N, C-alpha and C positions, 0 to 999 in steps of 0.2 A: 588975454583971450586966445591968442594964437597958441600958447603953450597948452591950454586946456583942450583945444581942438586937436592938437598933435597927440596928446595923451589918449584921447578917445579913439582916434584912428589907430594908434599903436595897439591899444587893448583889443580893438576889433580884429586887427590882422592876427594878433596872437591867438585869439579865441577861435578864429576860423582855421588857422593853420594846425591846431591841435585836435580838431574834430576827427573822430574815427568814423568810418562808414558804419551805417546802422544795419542791423539784421533783425528780423522778426519772424515769428513762426505761428502757425495755426494748426492745432490738432484737427484731423479730419475723421479718423476712425481707428479701430483696432479689431483684431480677431485672433482667435486661438485655434490652431490646427491640432494641438494636443496639450497635455499638461506641461510639456517641456518646450513648446514652440509657440511664439506669438508673432504677429505682424502689426506694425504701426504705420499708419498713413498720415502724412502731414504735408503742409506747404511751407516753404521758406521764401522770404522776400529779402533780397540783398542786392547790392550793386552787381551788375552782370560780370564785371571783371574781378570780383572779389571771391576768395575762398572762405567758406564758413564751416564751422564744426558745430554739430548739434548732439547733445546728450539725450538719448532716448531711453525710456525706462518702462518697465512693467511692474505693477504693484499687486500685492496680494490683498485679500479682503480686509486685513488689519493694517494696510498701508505700508507694509514692508516691501522694500525693493527686492524683487525676485529675478529681475533681468535688467541688464544695463549695457549700453553700447554707445560709443561715440562714433558718429558718421561724418564724413567729409563731403561737402558739396562744393565742387570746384566751379570755376568760371564757366559761363555758358553763352551761347549766341543769343542775340536779341530775338531771333525767330522761335526760340523754344519757350514754352510756358506762357505766362500772362504778363501784362504790364511791360511789354518790350523786353521780355526775358528776365525781369527782376524776380518774378514769382514762379517757382517751379514746384511740381508735385513730387513728393518723395515717398518711398515705400521701403521699410526696413524690417528684416526678419531678425528675431532675437531668440536666443536659447534662454529658458527660464529654469531656475533651481527647483521651483515648486509651482503649483497652479497659480495663475494670475487672474485678476478680475478686471483690470484696466491697464491701458498703455497710452503713452503720450510723450511729448518732448518736455524735458526738464528745463533745458536752456540751450541757446545758440549764441555763438560769438564769431566775430571775424578772425580768421587765422592771423596770428602774430599779436593780437591784442590781449590774449589771456594765456597763450601757450606757455 
């Protein structure tokens, strides 16, 4: 019985030691100032001491990617944003190759976990 308990504890320690910080995002809006310029507004939730990267895209009416940019969101103080600084508002300007009809975040990840 003692060996089983030790194995369960060891598995628990291993599982928690390999957990990477989580990052999530929420699209808030987008706008177009011209056929070649778009702005995407979104929120990112991550640990305040972590750096995240987010891939932001603009799509055409046939869902082709016409604009793409990876942005970096660095660590921030707990006094900025919401949830003790974990959630911050972001605004990104993108150049587009042709007119777009929508914009948003494709994905986000913590720096070093996918780079």
